[in-house]
KELO-912579 format. One record per residue (C-alpha): residue in one letter; x, y, z. Coordinates in steps of 0.5 Angstrom, whole numbers, plus 500, padded with zeros to 3 digits. Example, Ala and Ser with C-alpha at 12.3 -4.5 7.8 and 13.67 -1.06 7.14 Angstrom:
% residues 2
A525491516 S527498514 
This chain:
% residues 101
M861945105 F859945097 Q864941093 A863940085 T868939079 S868943073 C869941066 R869945059 R863943054 V868940049 K871936054 F865933057 K862932050 T869927049 S868924055 I861923057 S862916060 T868918065 C864925067 F858920069 K862916073 R865921077 V859924079 Q856918081 A862916085 T863922088 G856925089 Y859932087 P855936082 L859937075 I859944073 I860944065 T862951062 Q862954055 N866960053 Y868960061 R860961063 L856956066 A852952061 T849946065 V850942072 L850935072 L847932078 S847924081 P840922081 E840921089 E843929089 Y837931085 D832927089 N835930095 L834937092 M827936090 Y825933097 R828940100 K825944096 Q818941097 F819941104 I821948104 E815950100 S810946105 V813950111 E812956108 H805955106 G804952113 L806959116 M802963111 V796959113 A797960120 E799967119 A792968116 G789965122 E787959118 V788954124 Y784949128 K784948136 I786940137 D779938139 E777941132 V782937129 R780930133 A773931132 R774932124 L779926124 A774922128 E768923123 K772921117 R775915121 A767913122 A765915115 R770910113 G769905118 I776905121 G778905128 V771907130 D772903137 T779906138 P780912141 T784918138 P791918142 Q792924146 L798929143 
């Protein structure tokens, strides 16, 4: 369940330190309003990082689905061969076989 606290911009300006501490202690976003309309949302650094990770993950999955739907896919043997070529070029694991998937 989504939880948040809210305060008016005037109150936020007079008690910034308290608001910061509340966001960090609870982990819940703080919704700041001005004239009863949403003005901004204050997030903890951890929550911001979590949102950015989720956004990047979703974008990555969407990109992968688009590429797959466009037919830009490789067979597993092709992938293994390309990985082996790259490893050989770098001198990494030349004698080590690629694990079977």
